[in-house]
Steps between C-alpha positions, in 0.01 A plus 500: 500500500326826588655840462799552732350813652198304626717246681670740742214539755428129478858399562526749787197339655662156467812625672296654783302179542824304522637736766174532694531170700848595620387849598200354683717255694744775599213726609349221712839427659553868582152529646549189715839627624350841578214344699726263694787741569288814563779745411299815575469609865161547668344839439431558870724444802471574873783680680496494881631834626457638851363796691366777277751749642798265482774454244353171370183679386701768320718244325191295411353796313819534298495129413139534383601783266793305355303180434203698369714595201498133398127455547527334844260623768660492847246483782663660805373325811557699818619293796644566845849425378766240426388237754144496364636486145712199591204321661284564192767370264537182706126441534379254231145633545608846382518575125836531327669836555833673540593700806762715668665312787784622718770280643434384855122554477407140579340430839770256612762657725758234414577379149454135601139573595420652159167384350562379144159343439276602213590563136875540433603862464769656285657842487509733201795684651601735780344844445613749765617536859239543773681647799375453854396853599484511878372848584488618862413812694835645594384573855401136557850351487692591815802373685566616852244771448660631181353485148711268283485358148339162435767256380394164651165324531563442872432871550134440406422291808189625674416749222180521295598369156282444195665217305275516193150401397385140491559350160800718424853362505624741767378315815645168383832659407517692828436173689810356335700807604382466861584129495851580374538740796371242748192713578141394552210690350364543850794732571320762289159657527424386151215613275399397146334809356465572129745760364275806506358448853849407622653823371213701649550334840877544476479872424237537772736358765310170544790297360871524569621326184370343185642266238467523124657258253469679171680658209586867556232593241235438768320829581491411871875449511566823312278696738650357819857560382417872482301523825678692782547307822489164322821297495604213277671203664863453400568123481862516610514118489371484141779271377438258788131480407590402143712213632220372723219552251617436141197667339614838641737751339695774676429846357601857574260792473739780394511824688276763340336262248149577632542880494832652404409857597393394852771233530258215570617263627785685673723190489529170315245251634562125492196295399415138440278400213341190353453494125156511341434240233230440245373149574273278292382142508703245311355455152409865441482565125855567368386797289344656811827450689684670215267801503528544878880474495520757221262726692714457813805619308313818412345558844797410723802545274579864578720645774349528850603578855656156541534355150730587213369538148424156356557315829136387509326284404750219536514123511728479806400485868148365450335318791297280262631299201535718195260432213671331205352754259612790721850352523517483120397866472756618757769296326426574134259794496175513301474289181663652193173496305340744745729772366346475155153347544195577716503319832217259418663388176850469647356314800315245285812428294720480811263264683424280199834477323540135601158419354579705190828317450322166535239605245774604256667159538170328417428750223810411295380150396149637449633757253655217300151359450374812321659426153360142481157621607513776240613256230222258591237773466629602155524142372159409636358775278620298201477140622141515622378505136663165423218321684241639259728432202541134604126462540446628145767262371353204690151565359655516153668162542189336646271672245286602798392833350453653156818639349338839436417537870855405602645750252277769652622418847856504375452844343356632827797352689745661260329837541541481878865401468564806281403720794749339742773739623831354615853642545737465206692228684190279495388559137648165389241319710221717357611433141530131580133501605406676178695238302318216674167667422608505134583128511157413639334718231696317230385166639136614506519619141664174393224297670236707326 
């Protein structure tokens, strides 16, 4: 046997060669699971927002910043509003996207007439309230010749009212409000101008009232709340609206919340509000859902005019079925691994743990094969020389070759065997081979 020091690299190589098939099988299984399960989200996603000057656009920019930290590029696609977003999400010809959609933005006036065709949609949660802001010129609402406050939609009959731009959710929602009041659209001098032209016409005296359905962060809403001579409708029947239209919530705009020093508004104002949701097509990548829900908690989780700290986003009061992944996040929070590992690593482990567990179950019997494979490789280093030894012995018995030639071959064989390195536990087999070589040499010498 060779020197012990020379055997260490060789034996390490044998061990590595015995382990290599198992490692290769595990690597192939992991690769196949990764390809089939696709745990990582797409690197680019489209988010349908709204008018550039609206709240949706502002929130969209915040979402893009949050997801950009994880290497996801959010393409903000400007639209006319919630109704257009809903049509795009339901259109199979349109690419996959997520979008802001407000409750009551569908074109159907009655729930039974709702169009549910197209790809199934699911909600990622309710994000914020979008009050119905019905602004009016204070001199336009009169009763018996006196200027009065606007508290009921019936007071708008015959007035010039802009109900929102085409494609936004405001006209569809306002149609439902008129229907609940038993009013026809023809009772109004209705227009459908975009927000900026509508505000210009309103301030110029060409319109008597205009409707916005938006979060209070909208610049247009903020400006009109502070404009002298512009009133905000007080929905005195707010609770009744919520009973008739379940997607609405009754809210109160507190006195002085707009401007404390100027006491605007000068009294509490009752409002009605649908809830904005983040809607996606069914089958959206779970990791993408997780990132958007976590971003929503950052963007919408603080205190606002109508929401308490931590009230949004939430899983309750969604008009569309809640995504299973979103429900898990609202119930249990982000995965534990995300607190200690980078998102991509924690996400891969979280999405593939079933596959990993299956691989471990298969790996246990494979690991039991490593010792026999290792033993076979060590023994084969000794046993392979028995073939040549038997050939020399057979030629000796058959006198098929000169004895001097056979002794030379035997000496060469013995020299090779001396260089064999085996672990101490296998030296008995090596010495057994050497003993058999000695027996054949004795026979050759006896024959000679």
